[in-house]
Each structure stands twice: as C-alpha cells, then as structure tokens.
C-alpha positions as CSV (number, residue, x, y, z in Angstrom):
1,X,21.9,20.7,25.1
2,X,21.3,22.6,28.3
3,X,19.7,20.8,31.2
4,X,17.0,23.5,31.8
5,X,15.8,23.1,28.2
6,X,15.5,19.3,28.6
7,X,13.7,19.6,31.8
8,X,11.4,22.2,30.3
9,X,10.5,19.8,27.6
10,X,9.9,17.1,30.2
11,X,7.6,19.4,32.3
12,X,5.7,20.2,29.1
13,X,4.8,16.5,28.7
14,X,3.3,16.4,32.2
15,X,1.3,19.6,31.7
16,X,0.1,19.3,28.2
17,X,-3.6,19.1,29.3
18,X,-4.8,20.0,25.8
19,X,-3.6,16.6,24.5
20,X,-3.4,14.3,27.5
21,X,-6.5,12.9,29.1
22,X,-7.3,13.8,32.7
23,X,-5.0,11.0,33.9
24,X,-2.2,12.1,31.6
25,X,-3.0,9.2,29.2
26,X,-2.8,9.6,25.4
27,X,-6.2,8.3,24.5
28,X,-5.5,8.5,20.8
29,X,-2.6,6.0,21.0
30,X,-5.0,3.5,22.5
31,X,-7.5,4.0,19.6
32,X,-4.8,3.9,17.0
33,X,-3.5,0.6,18.4
34,X,-7.0,-0.9,18.3
35,X,-7.5,0.2,14.7
36,X,-4.1,-1.1,13.7
37,X,-4.8,-4.6,15.2
38,X,-8.0,-4.7,13.1
39,X,-6.0,-4.0,10.0
40,X,-3.6,-6.8,11.0
41,X,-6.7,-9.1,11.2
42,X,-7.8,-8.1,7.8
43,X,-4.3,-8.4,6.4
44,X,-4.1,-12.0,7.6
45,X,-7.6,-12.8,6.2
46,X,-6.6,-11.3,2.9
47,X,-3.4,-13.3,2.9
48,X,-5.4,-16.4,2.0
49,X,-6.3,-14.7,-1.3
50,X,-3.0,-13.0,-2.0
51,X,-0.8,-13.9,-5.0
52,X,2.2,-14.5,-2.7
53,X,0.6,-17.0,-0.4
54,X,2.0,-20.5,-0.6
55,X,0.2,-22.1,2.4
56,X,-3.5,-22.2,3.2
57,X,-4.7,-20.4,0.1
58,X,-7.9,-20.1,-1.9
59,X,-7.8,-21.6,-5.4
60,X,-8.8,-18.3,-6.9
61,X,-6.6,-15.3,-5.9
62,X,-7.8,-11.8,-5.6
63,X,-6.0,-8.7,-7.2
64,X,-8.0,-6.4,-5.0
65,X,-7.1,-8.2,-1.8
66,X,-3.5,-8.5,-3.0
67,X,-3.3,-4.8,-3.5
68,X,-4.9,-4.1,-0.1
69,X,-2.5,-6.4,1.6
70,X,0.5,-4.9,-0.1
71,X,-0.7,-1.4,1.0
72,X,-1.2,-2.3,4.6
73,X,2.1,-4.1,4.9
74,X,3.8,-0.9,3.9
75,X,3.0,0.7,7.3
76,X,1.2,-1.6,9.8
77,X,4.1,-3.3,11.5
78,X,6.4,-0.3,11.3
79,X,3.6,1.6,12.9
80,X,3.2,-1.0,15.7
81,X,6.9,-0.7,16.5
82,X,6.7,3.1,16.6
83,X,3.7,2.9,19.0
84,X,5.7,0.3,21.0
85,X,8.6,2.7,21.3
86,X,6.2,5.5,22.4
87,X,4.7,3.2,25.1
88,X,8.2,2.4,26.4
89,X,8.8,6.1,27.0
90,X,5.4,6.7,28.5
91,X,5.6,3.8,30.9
92,X,9.3,4.2,31.8
93,X,8.6,7.5,33.4
94,X,6.9,5.6,36.2
95,X,9.1,2.5,36.3
96,X,12.6,1.8,37.5
97,X,15.0,-0.3,35.4
98,X,14.3,-3.6,37.2
99,X,10.6,-3.0,37.0
100,X,10.9,-2.3,33.3
101,X,12.7,-5.5,32.6
102,X,10.3,-7.5,34.8
103,X,7.3,-6.1,32.9
104,X,8.9,-7.1,29.6
105,X,9.3,-10.7,30.8
106,X,5.7,-10.8,32.0
107,X,4.0,-9.0,29.1
108,X,6.1,-10.3,26.2
109,X,8.2,-13.3,27.0
110,X,5.8,-15.4,29.0
111,X,2.8,-15.3,26.6
112,X,5.0,-15.7,23.5
113,X,6.9,-18.6,24.9
114,X,4.3,-20.5,26.8
115,X,1.0,-19.8,25.0
116,X,2.7,-19.3,21.7
117,X,4.9,-22.4,21.7
118,X,2.5,-24.9,23.2
119,X,-1.0,-23.7,22.1
120,X,-1.1,-21.1,19.3
121,X,1.8,-22.3,17.1
122,X,0.8,-26.0,17.1
123,X,-2.6,-25.0,15.7
124,X,-1.0,-22.8,13.1
125,X,1.4,-25.6,12.0
126,X,-1.3,-28.3,12.1
127,X,-3.6,-26.4,9.7
128,X,-0.7,-25.9,7.3
129,X,0.0,-29.6,7.4
130,X,-3.7,-30.5,7.1
131,X,-4.0,-28.2,4.1
132,X,-1.1,-29.9,2.4
133,X,-2.3,-33.4,3.4
134,X,0.7,-33.9,5.7
135,X,-1.3,-34.2,8.9
136,X,-2.7,-37.5,10.0
137,X,-5.8,-37.7,12.1
138,X,-7.2,-35.0,14.5
139,X,-5.3,-32.3,16.2
140,X,-4.7,-34.0,19.5
141,X,-3.6,-37.2,17.7
142,X,-1.1,-35.1,15.7
143,X,0.0,-32.9,18.6
144,X,3.0,-35.1,19.7
145,X,4.4,-34.7,16.1
146,X,4.6,-30.9,16.6
147,X,7.9,-31.5,18.4
148,X,9.4,-33.3,15.4
149,X,12.1,-31.3,13.6
150,X,12.2,-27.5,13.3
151,X,9.5,-25.6,11.5
152,X,10.8,-23.9,8.4
153,X,13.5,-26.6,7.8
154,X,12.2,-29.3,5.5
155,X,9.1,-30.9,7.0
156,X,9.8,-30.1,10.6
157,X,6.9,-28.9,12.8
158,X,8.4,-27.4,16.0
159,X,8.0,-23.6,16.1
160,X,9.1,-22.3,19.5
161,X,8.6,-18.7,20.7
162,X,8.0,-16.6,17.5
163,X,9.8,-18.8,15.0
164,X,8.0,-18.9,11.6
165,X,4.7,-17.6,13.0
166,X,3.1,-14.2,13.7
167,X,4.5,-14.1,17.2
168,X,7.8,-12.9,15.9
169,X,6.6,-9.4,16.8
170,X,6.6,-10.2,20.5
171,X,10.0,-11.8,20.2
172,X,11.5,-8.8,18.4
173,X,9.9,-6.4,20.8
174,X,11.3,-8.2,23.8
175,X,14.8,-8.3,22.3
176,X,14.7,-4.7,21.2
177,X,13.5,-3.5,24.7
178,X,16.6,-5.1,26.2
179,X,19.1,-4.1,23.5
180,X,18.1,-0.4,23.7
181,X,17.7,-0.2,27.4
182,X,20.9,1.9,27.7
183,X,19.2,4.5,25.5
184,X,16.1,4.5,27.7
185,X,17.7,4.7,31.1
186,X,17.4,8.1,32.7
187,X,20.5,9.7,34.1
188,X,20.4,10.2,37.9
189,X,21.9,13.6,37.4
190,X,19.7,15.1,34.7
191,X,16.7,12.8,35.0
192,X,16.5,12.3,31.2
193,X,17.6,9.5,28.9
194,X,20.1,9.8,26.0
195,X,17.2,9.8,23.4
196,X,15.5,12.6,25.3
197,X,18.6,14.6,25.0
198,X,18.7,14.1,21.3
199,X,15.0,14.7,20.7
200,X,15.0,18.5,20.4
201,X,17.0,18.2,17.2
202,X,14.0,16.6,15.5
203,X,11.3,19.0,16.3
204,X,11.9,20.7,13.0
205,X,9.6,19.2,10.3
206,X,12.4,18.6,7.9
207,X,14.8,16.9,10.4
208,X,11.8,14.8,11.5
209,X,10.8,14.0,7.9
210,X,14.3,12.9,6.9
211,X,14.4,10.2,9.6
212,X,13.1,7.9,6.9
213,X,16.6,7.9,5.3
214,X,18.3,5.4,7.6
215,X,15.3,3.0,7.1
216,X,15.5,3.4,3.4
217,X,19.2,2.9,3.3
218,X,18.9,-0.3,5.3
219,X,16.0,-1.7,3.3
220,X,17.7,-0.9,0.0
221,X,21.0,-2.5,1.2
222,X,19.3,-5.8,2.0
223,X,17.6,-5.9,-1.4
224,X,20.8,-4.9,-3.3
225,X,22.7,-7.7,-1.6
226,X,20.0,-10.2,-2.5
227,X,18.8,-10.6,1.1
228,X,15.2,-9.9,0.4
229,X,14.2,-13.3,2.0
230,X,14.9,-11.7,5.4
231,X,11.7,-9.7,4.9
232,X,9.4,-12.6,5.6
233,X,8.3,-11.0,8.9
234,X,5.7,-8.4,8.0
235,X,7.5,-7.7,4.8
236,X,10.2,-5.7,6.5
237,X,13.7,-6.5,7.8
238,X,14.6,-6.6,11.5
239,X,17.0,-3.6,11.4
240,X,14.3,-1.3,10.0
241,X,11.9,-2.5,12.8
242,X,14.6,-1.6,15.2
243,X,14.8,1.9,13.9
244,X,11.1,2.4,14.0
245,X,11.0,1.2,17.6
246,X,13.7,3.8,18.6
247,X,11.9,6.5,16.6
248,X,8.7,5.9,18.6
249,X,10.5,6.6,21.8
250,X,12.3,9.6,20.4
251,X,9.1,11.2,19.1
252,X,7.2,10.8,22.3
253,X,10.0,12.0,24.5
254,X,9.4,15.5,23.2
255,X,6.0,17.3,22.9
256,X,7.4,19.7,20.4
257,X,8.0,16.8,18.0
258,X,4.4,15.6,18.6
259,X,3.1,19.1,17.9
260,X,5.1,19.1,14.6
261,X,3.5,15.8,13.7
262,X,0.0,17.2,14.4
263,X,0.6,20.4,12.5
264,X,2.0,18.7,9.4
265,X,0.0,15.5,9.5
266,X,-2.0,16.5,6.3
267,X,1.2,17.0,4.4
268,X,2.6,13.7,5.5
269,X,-0.7,12.1,4.4
270,X,-0.5,13.7,1.0
271,X,3.2,12.7,0.4
272,X,2.4,9.1,1.6
273,X,-0.7,8.8,-0.6
274,X,1.1,10.1,-3.8
275,X,4.2,7.9,-3.4
276,X,2.0,4.9,-2.4
277,X,-0.2,5.3,-5.5
278,X,3.0,5.3,-7.7
279,X,4.4,2.3,-5.8
280,X,1.2,0.1,-6.1
281,X,0.7,1.1,-9.7
282,X,4.2,-0.1,-10.7
283,X,4.2,-3.1,-8.3
284,X,1.1,-4.6,-9.8
285,X,1.6,-3.3,-13.4
286,X,-1.5,-1.0,-13.2
287,X,-1.0,1.6,-15.9
288,X,2.8,1.6,-15.1
289,X,4.9,-1.5,-15.9
290,X,8.7,-1.4,-15.2
291,X,10.9,-4.4,-16.0
292,X,12.4,-5.8,-12.8
293,X,10.2,-3.6,-10.6
294,X,6.7,-4.7,-11.5
295,X,6.2,-7.9,-9.5
296,X,2.7,-8.9,-10.6
297,X,0.8,-9.2,-13.8
298,X,-2.8,-8.7,-12.8
299,X,-4.0,-10.0,-16.1
300,X,-2.5,-13.5,-15.5
301,X,-1.9,-13.4,-11.8
302,X,1.8,-14.3,-12.5
303,X,4.6,-13.2,-10.1
304,X,7.4,-11.7,-12.0
305,X,11.1,-11.9,-11.2
306,X,12.7,-8.9,-9.5
307,X,15.8,-6.9,-10.5
308,X,17.5,-6.6,-7.2
309,X,19.3,-3.4,-8.2
310,X,16.1,-1.7,-9.4
311,X,14.1,-3.1,-6.5
312,X,16.6,-1.7,-4.1
313,X,15.3,1.8,-5.1
314,X,11.7,0.5,-4.5
315,X,12.7,-0.5,-1.0
316,X,14.1,3.0,-0.4
317,X,10.7,4.4,-1.3
318,X,9.0,1.9,1.0
319,X,11.0,3.5,3.9
320,X,9.6,6.9,2.9
321,X,6.1,5.6,2.7
322,X,6.2,3.7,6.0
323,X,7.5,6.8,7.8
324,X,5.0,9.2,6.2
325,X,2.0,7.0,6.8
326,X,3.0,6.5,10.4
327,X,3.5,10.2,11.0
328,X,0.2,11.0,9.3
329,X,-1.7,8.5,11.4
330,X,-0.1,9.8,14.6
331,X,-0.9,13.4,13.7
332,X,-4.5,12.7,12.6
333,X,-5.1,10.5,15.7
334,X,-3.9,13.3,17.9
335,X,-6.3,15.6,16.2
336,X,-9.4,13.5,16.0
337,X,-9.1,10.4,18.3
338,X,-8.1,11.9,21.6
339,X,-11.3,11.0,23.5
340,X,-12.4,8.5,26.1
341,X,-15.3,6.2,26.5
342,X,-16.1,2.7,28.0
343,X,-14.9,0.9,24.9
344,X,-11.4,2.3,25.0
345,X,-10.0,0.6,28.1
346,X,-11.8,-2.7,27.2
347,X,-10.6,-2.7,23.6
348,X,-7.1,-1.7,24.6
349,X,-6.7,-4.4,27.1
350,X,-7.9,-7.0,24.6
351,X,-5.3,-6.1,22.0
352,X,-2.5,-8.4,23.2
353,X,-4.6,-11.5,23.6
354,X,-6.3,-10.7,20.3
355,X,-2.9,-10.5,18.5
356,X,-1.7,-13.8,20.1
357,X,-4.8,-15.7,19.0
358,X,-5.8,-14.1,15.7
359,X,-3.7,-15.8,13.1
360,X,-4.3,-19.4,14.2
361,X,-8.1,-18.7,14.5
362,X,-8.0,-17.2,10.9
363,X,-6.2,-20.4,9.7
364,X,-8.9,-22.6,11.3
365,X,-11.8,-20.6,9.9
366,X,-10.1,-20.1,6.5
367,X,-9.3,-23.8,6.0
368,X,-12.9,-24.7,6.0
369,X,-14.3,-21.6,4.3
370,X,-12.0,-21.8,1.2
371,X,-13.5,-25.2,0.5
372,X,-16.9,-23.5,-0.3
373,X,-17.9,-22.8,-3.9
374,X,-18.7,-19.1,-3.0
375,X,-16.9,-16.1,-4.5
376,X,-13.8,-14.5,-3.1
377,X,-15.7,-11.5,-1.6
378,X,-18.1,-13.8,0.3
379,X,-15.3,-16.0,1.6
380,X,-13.2,-13.0,2.8
381,X,-16.2,-11.5,4.5
382,X,-17.1,-14.7,6.3
383,X,-13.5,-15.4,7.4
384,X,-13.1,-11.9,8.7
385,X,-16.4,-11.8,10.7
386,X,-16.3,-15.3,12.0
387,X,-12.6,-15.0,13.0
388,X,-13.2,-11.7,14.8
389,X,-16.2,-13.2,16.7
390,X,-14.4,-16.3,17.7
391,X,-11.3,-14.4,19.0
392,X,-13.5,-12.0,21.0
393,X,-15.6,-14.9,22.4
394,X,-12.5,-16.7,23.6
395,X,-11.1,-13.6,25.1
396,X,-14.4,-12.5,26.8
397,X,-15.5,-16.0,28.1
398,X,-12.1,-17.4,29.1
399,X,-9.0,-15.2,29.0
400,X,-10.5,-12.0,30.5
401,X,-12.2,-13.8,33.4
402,X,-9.6,-16.4,34.4
403,X,-6.6,-15.1,36.3
404,X,-4.2,-17.8,35.2
405,X,-5.1,-17.1,31.6
406,X,-4.8,-13.4,32.1
407,X,-1.3,-14.0,33.4
408,X,-0.4,-16.3,30.5
409,X,-1.6,-13.8,28.0
410,X,0.4,-10.9,29.4
411,X,-2.5,-9.3,31.4
412,X,-2.6,-8.2,35.0
413,X,-4.4,-10.6,37.4
414,X,-7.9,-9.5,37.9
415,X,-7.7,-9.7,41.7
416,X,-4.8,-7.2,41.6
417,X,-6.3,-4.9,39.0
418,X,-7.9,-1.7,40.0
419,X,-11.3,-0.7,38.6
420,X,-10.9,1.3,35.4
421,X,-10.0,4.6,37.0
422,X,-8.1,7.2,35.1
423,X,-5.2,7.6,37.5
424,X,-1.8,7.9,35.9
425,X,0.1,6.7,38.9
426,X,-2.2,3.9,40.1
427,X,-2.5,2.5,36.6
428,X,1.1,3.1,35.7
429,X,-0.3,4.5,32.5
430,X,1.0,2.3,29.7
431,X,2.2,-0.6,31.8
432,X,-0.6,-2.7,30.5
433,X,-0.4,-1.9,26.9
434,X,0.3,-4.3,24.1
435,X,2.9,-2.0,22.7
436,X,5.1,-2.3,25.8
C-alpha cells in the first residue's frame, strides 16, 4: 500500500465536514452509545423474567421478554466493542502511547477495580444471597462476608474487578487495549498504524461484509467443542469480542469504509432482520422447531438440551447477525443521528457511571418488585423506570458534582474540565468516552 494513498485517507478523515461535527466529533457515535446503554438497562431488567435466569428471578417467566433479551444479546455487546475500537482510533490521533495507556488506567481500571470491587459488586452479590436466603442481616452487617471465598466457586462471595458481574466489560476492554496496542501505534515514518494500512482492503462492501466469518468460525468452534459455558459474559465468547474491538478500529480508520457502511446500511439491516427472524423462530420453537437447535418450548417454558454439532451452526449465524446489526446501526446512525444538542454531551458523559451502577441498582429494585402480586408487564415497567431514575439521581446528585467520585467513576475532575466547547484539540475528542 502506497504511503500517499494512506495519507490521503487520513486527510479525508480530518476534512470530512459532511459527517463530522464542527469540532471533528462524530456526534452519531455518542447518540448510538447512549441508545445502546439504554438497551443494556432493559436487557438486565428483562433478565429477571427470562427463562434462563437462575438468580433473582420472577416466579412467572415471560416469553416476550425472553425473546427480547435473546434478540438484544445478539448485537448489543459486540456493538459496544465495535464502538470502543472506533473510540480508540479517534482518541489515539491526539494521544501518544504513554498518554493512551494512562487514560486506560484512569477510565477503565480504577473504576472497575475500586468502585466495582468494593461498592458495586458487594451489592450485586448481597442481593443474590438475600434472594436465596443465604444473607444474614442487613447489607452492612453482611459486608465483611463479601470477602469470604471466591464468587462463582461454591458459596464464595468475593467478586474482584469484573469477576462474575457486569463489569467484565471494562475488564476485557482494558486488557484488549493493551494487547492490541502494537496494532494501534502509529509508525514514526508513515504516521499510520498497522490496521490503518490494512483498512483500504475492506472498503469494498463484500470484503467488509465477510468480516463476520472469523467471528462465526470462533463462535462455532467453542460450541462444537462443548465450551458454550464460556459465553456467560453477554452471551458471547472473549475471542469474538476481541475481533469486534479490532473491527471497530479498522472501520473508523478509513472514511471509505464508513461511506460503504452508510451506503449499504439498509441492505445490512434487511439481511440482519431476515436471519434474526429465522434464528428467533427456531430458538424458541415459534412455527419452526428443530431438534437440538430449538432451546425453548414456549408452551411449557422448558429449556431444551442442545445438540452441540447443530448448535455450532447456529453460533455461526449469530456471528453474521451481530456483524450485520452493528453495521446497520452504524450506517443508520451516520445518516440520521449526526446532530448535536445540549443533551448529547450530558448523556454521553453519564454513560460510564450509568453502566457501572445499573445492574446492582436493577437487582435492588427488582428484588422488592418481584414480590408484588402484579403482572409481568407492570413489574418490568416499574423496575425499568425506577432503576433508571435511581441511577440518574445518584449520578446527578453525587457523582457528577463531587470530584473524587468523578475520578473514581472514570470521569475528568470538574475543576480541570473545560466548559462544553466543541473543540477537537482541547477536549481531546473521545478521551472522555465510555468506549475508550
């Protein structure tokens, strides 16, 4: 690949005024991130009513919420890793290697280790123990028992960092950022990274489309070998997440690829919708029942045993669905969500604290609401609204206004933060983003 071609693509990123905001910021990525975190909230609220749930669950399960949760889990965490990879590229243009590593420690490691291990995870584990009548007394009375044994092994409680809880995402993202740093570092001679050099090969819609194949192969291999238990984190395996993360960087290192995504977003959406409809119909035995592949009987609510060979094919299709949904959302977001208003910077800054808090708050609210005699729809609505309100109240009253809490939750200190001015250099663009 010739250097002048690479540099031309790089210049195009800086001058693409039709897509970038006045500061060079991709507003639609902010909006997509905010919308995705709301889906994560709803997924974890629906988990309480899902057929698969074994802890903190409602006595009556919901086929509708089970289908909804299965659908969202097809794409939501792969999508977050793709956006995270994009943010690495967008922020690394303005950061040196040491600054990049430092930002990962501050934005990912500190909140997930300190807040996660000592505040968020204890609440998470306590509610589980309380639900199963294993907790004795109030939370503060039980808190010393949090450090007894390892969570996930027998009756142990201690869940450090992201172990066994939703904070695995920050753990993975931190590790991936360091592992793939050699692919992100720009050559002093050419000024571009290895992935930037490779990116022109994927501006063709077909080569871009077929990036799902490595994900499908990995997902199918894990299933075929009977290692499906590794998918307890967002219903995907760590290697697939790794690929999605790299793909995000690759896609956003070349504006020709982004234009391809925009142009073909409707086709990606159609393909994703058709394959997903087939997948959900067979997975839940709606119209289509396939022995070893249909996992639920909606008539009885029973979970059916899988055939690992047949389900390996299903996992291959999941790779296709995740990639097509992600490309469709990126393309549609680029077309319809590239605007700015006062809510964008506020909402975007709140995403990381929101993510850190959300699951434990949902557990607290859900634990009490599922004891009501109300119907599933009412309970789900109350859990969703009350949880969202509580999270935002905690964020607005405490985290956003107190510098030490801002630091512990991966945010910049308020005293050092500039007013919200759209300046690419002063704000270091994506340095603040959750997806870093």
